[in-house]
C-alpha positions as CSV (number, residue, x, y, z in Angstrom):
1,M,131.3,111.6,82.1
2,G,129.2,113.7,84.5
3,E,128.3,112.0,87.8
4,G,125.3,109.7,87.3
5,L,124.9,110.3,83.6
6,H,124.2,107.4,81.3
7,R,125.1,104.7,83.8
8,A,123.6,101.3,83.6
9,E,121.1,100.8,86.4
10,P,122.2,98.3,89.1
11,G,120.6,94.9,88.4
12,S,119.8,95.8,84.8
13,F,120.8,93.6,81.9
14,S,123.2,96.3,80.8
15,E,124.9,96.3,84.2
16,K,125.1,92.5,84.1
17,L,126.9,92.8,80.8
18,M,129.4,95.2,82.3
19,L,130.0,92.9,85.2
20,L,130.6,89.9,82.9
21,L,132.9,92.1,80.8
22,D,135.3,92.2,83.8
23,R,136.0,88.5,83.1
24,V,136.6,89.0,79.4
25,E,139.8,89.4,77.4
26,Y,140.1,90.0,73.6
27,R,142.8,88.6,71.4
28,R,143.6,89.7,67.9
29,V,144.3,86.4,66.1
30,E,147.4,86.5,63.9
31,T,149.2,83.2,64.5
32,G,148.5,79.8,63.0
33,E,147.9,78.1,66.3
34,D,145.3,80.6,67.4
35,M,143.7,80.5,63.9
36,E,143.3,76.7,64.3
37,D,141.5,77.3,67.6
38,I,139.2,79.8,65.8
39,A,138.5,77.3,63.0
40,R,137.5,74.6,65.5
41,L,135.2,77.0,67.3
42,R,133.6,78.0,64.0
43,Y,133.0,74.4,63.1
44,K,131.5,73.5,66.4
45,A,129.2,76.6,66.4
46,Y,128.1,76.2,62.8
47,K,127.5,72.5,63.1
48,A,125.3,73.1,66.1
49,V,123.0,75.4,64.2
50,N,123.3,73.7,60.8
51,L,125.0,76.6,59.1
52,M,127.8,74.8,57.3
53,E,129.5,76.0,54.2
54,L,128.6,74.2,51.0
55,T,132.1,74.5,49.6
56,G,133.9,72.0,51.8
57,S,136.0,74.8,53.4
58,T,138.1,74.1,56.5
59,L,136.5,77.4,57.9
60,I,139.7,79.3,57.4
61,D,139.7,81.2,54.2
62,D,141.6,83.9,52.3
63,L,139.5,86.7,53.9
64,D,141.0,85.7,57.3
65,F,144.3,87.0,56.0
66,D,143.1,90.1,54.1
67,S,144.9,93.3,55.0
68,H,141.7,94.9,56.1
69,A,140.4,92.0,58.1
70,Y,140.7,91.6,61.9
71,V,140.0,88.2,63.5
72,F,139.2,88.3,67.2
73,G,138.9,85.6,69.8
74,I,136.8,86.4,72.9
75,Y,138.0,84.7,76.1
76,L,135.8,84.3,79.2
77,D,137.8,83.2,82.3
78,E,140.6,82.5,79.9
79,N,138.5,80.1,77.8
80,L,137.8,80.8,74.1
81,V,134.0,81.3,73.9
82,S,133.4,83.2,70.7
83,T,134.9,84.8,67.7
84,V,134.2,87.5,65.0
85,R,136.0,88.7,61.9
86,V,135.7,92.5,61.3
87,H,136.3,94.0,57.8
88,H,137.2,97.6,57.2
89,V,135.6,98.1,53.8
90,T,136.4,101.1,51.6
91,P,135.7,102.2,48.0
92,E,139.3,101.2,47.3
93,H,139.3,97.9,49.3
94,R,136.0,96.0,48.9
95,A,136.8,92.6,50.3
96,S,134.3,91.4,53.0
97,T,132.3,88.5,54.2
98,S,128.9,90.0,53.3
99,G,130.3,90.8,49.8
100,L,130.3,87.1,49.0
101,I,126.5,87.2,48.6
102,F,125.4,90.9,48.7
103,A,128.1,92.6,46.5
104,P,125.7,94.6,44.3
105,E,123.9,96.1,47.3
106,I,127.1,96.9,49.1
107,D,128.7,98.4,46.1
108,V,126.0,101.1,46.1
109,F,127.3,102.4,49.4
110,L,130.9,102.1,48.4
111,D,130.3,103.8,45.0
112,A,128.9,106.7,47.1
113,G,132.3,107.0,48.8
114,M,131.2,105.5,52.2
115,V,133.4,103.6,54.6
116,L,131.8,100.4,56.0
117,V,132.4,98.0,58.8
118,D,131.4,94.4,58.0
119,P,131.4,91.7,60.7
120,G,131.4,88.1,59.7
121,R,132.3,84.6,60.8
122,L,130.6,85.3,64.2
123,A,130.6,82.1,66.2
124,V,129.8,81.3,69.8
125,D,130.5,78.1,71.8
126,P,127.2,76.2,72.0
127,D,128.3,74.6,75.3
128,V,128.1,78.0,77.1
129,T,124.7,78.2,78.8
130,G,122.5,80.5,80.9
131,D,123.2,84.2,81.3
132,E,126.6,83.9,79.8
133,M,125.2,82.6,76.5
134,R,122.7,85.4,76.5
135,A,125.6,87.9,76.9
136,L,127.9,86.4,74.3
137,P,126.4,88.1,71.2
138,Y,127.0,91.5,72.9
139,L,130.5,90.6,74.0
140,T,131.3,89.3,70.5
141,L,129.9,92.4,68.7
142,R,131.8,94.8,70.9
143,P,134.8,94.9,68.5
144,V,132.4,95.8,65.7
145,A,131.3,98.9,67.6
146,M,134.9,99.7,68.3
147,A,135.8,99.3,64.6
148,C,133.0,101.7,63.6
149,E,134.6,104.4,65.9
150,Y,138.2,103.6,65.0
151,F,137.7,103.7,61.2
152,T,135.1,106.5,61.4
153,A,132.6,104.3,59.5
154,D,129.5,105.6,57.7
155,R,127.6,102.3,57.8
156,C,127.8,99.0,59.6
157,L,126.7,95.9,57.7
158,T,125.1,92.8,59.0
159,A,124.6,89.6,57.0
160,C,122.5,87.2,59.0
161,R,119.7,84.6,58.9
162,P,116.4,86.4,58.4
163,R,115.1,85.3,61.8
164,H,118.0,87.1,63.5
165,A,117.3,90.4,61.8
166,A,115.1,91.6,64.7
167,F,118.1,91.4,67.1
168,Y,120.2,93.8,65.0
169,K,117.2,96.1,64.5
170,R,116.7,96.3,68.2
171,I,120.3,96.8,69.3
172,F,121.7,98.9,66.4
173,A,118.6,100.3,64.7
174,S,119.7,98.4,61.6
175,E,117.5,98.7,58.5
176,T,116.8,96.0,56.0
177,V,118.4,96.2,52.6
178,V,117.7,92.6,51.5
179,A,115.0,90.8,53.5
180,K,115.9,87.3,52.2
181,R,118.3,85.9,49.6
182,E,119.1,82.3,48.8
183,N,122.5,81.1,49.8
184,L,123.8,81.2,46.2
185,G,125.9,78.1,46.9
186,V,127.9,79.6,49.8
187,Y,126.0,78.4,52.9
188,N,123.1,76.0,53.5
189,A,120.9,78.8,54.7
190,D,119.2,81.9,53.3
191,G,120.6,85.3,54.3
192,A,119.4,88.9,55.0
193,L,121.4,92.1,54.7
194,L,121.0,94.9,57.2
195,V,122.7,98.3,57.4
196,A,123.0,100.5,60.4
197,Q,123.7,104.2,60.1
198,V,126.7,104.8,62.4
199,R,126.7,108.6,62.4
200,G,123.8,110.4,64.1
201,Q,122.1,107.2,65.1
202,R,119.1,107.4,67.5
203,P,118.4,106.1,70.1
204,S,122.0,106.2,71.3
205,I,123.5,102.7,71.5
206,L,126.0,103.7,74.1
207,D,123.3,105.1,76.3
208,R,121.5,101.8,76.4
209,Y,124.6,99.5,76.2
210,P,127.7,101.0,77.8
211,I,129.4,97.7,77.2
212,F,130.1,98.9,73.6
213,D,132.1,101.9,74.8
214,S,135.9,101.9,74.8
215,E,139.0,104.0,75.3
216,P,141.1,105.1,72.3
217,F,144.1,103.1,73.4
218,E,142.1,99.9,73.4
219,R,140.8,100.6,69.9
220,R,144.4,101.2,68.8
221,L,145.5,97.9,70.3
222,M,142.7,96.2,68.5
223,F,143.1,97.7,65.0
224,A,146.3,99.6,64.5
225,D,149.0,98.2,62.3
226,R,151.4,96.1,64.3
227,H,154.4,98.4,63.4
228,E,152.5,101.2,65.2
229,V,152.1,99.1,68.4
230,P,155.0,96.6,68.2
231,F,154.7,95.6,71.8
232,A,151.0,95.0,71.9
233,P,149.9,92.5,74.6
234,L,148.7,89.1,73.6
235,T,145.3,89.8,75.2
236,I,143.5,93.1,75.4
237,L,141.4,94.0,78.5
238,P,138.2,95.8,77.8
239,T,138.1,99.5,78.8
240,A,134.3,100.1,78.8
241,R,134.1,100.6,82.5
242,I,137.0,103.1,82.3
243,A,135.3,105.0,79.6
244,Q,132.0,104.9,81.5
245,N,133.7,106.4,84.6
246,G,135.9,108.9,82.7
247,S,135.8,112.4,83.9
248,G,133.5,114.6,81.8
249,R,132.8,111.7,79.4
250,S,129.4,111.5,77.7
251,Y,128.5,108.6,75.5
252,R,126.9,111.1,73.1
253,T,130.3,112.2,72.0
254,S,130.8,108.9,70.2
255,V,130.0,108.3,66.6
256,F,127.2,106.2,68.0
257,R,125.1,109.1,69.1
């Protein structure tokens, strides 16, 4: 990018996120042992905020192994601190976390031929405190932004508790589709459905939060079929700072523009 363009100001929250990202690694979870670690973190996080499933699930379900689902562990200083499951949802492949409760609303987008990204199963370690806890939602949602770019998504979904809707509206300019719906026997909490327009979005997410930027090779390691990257490393280092400092790079070239 051009010298001095769209850089986070020193001392700003955005720059603090970038500095913290230097201590982060991402891991695409595909083994039973790693999935057990994810399940324990989910249980710990959901128990802390009283968001347990009503079905007696072990917090590992069939959607974790769906062909269009990508489960990530986020490691800070080599410790698992958060996780998210990202679904690539298409008119031909509609399985997703949000679809468990909001299928009719989501089908409207899919019937129109749109490609969606649906994050779910987001969980953060409640024992993390201070500035690191404040940063965890951003670090955890970073693979979601990357998925939107990799899969050239039209919309990004968010199913959350109604009181968390303001966060997604502020960060991603998400719009409310369903303000509040009862859990329908899935969770012991009500939910809201929000949708962000990925293409042509204003104000630019990457201008305000460079942490969400990435290089193409990182996105490929995160989401490509394993036969395409057979020697992918166990952990993936973030490339936001490389993208930020890349020659001639402007964040406005992203699908988040």
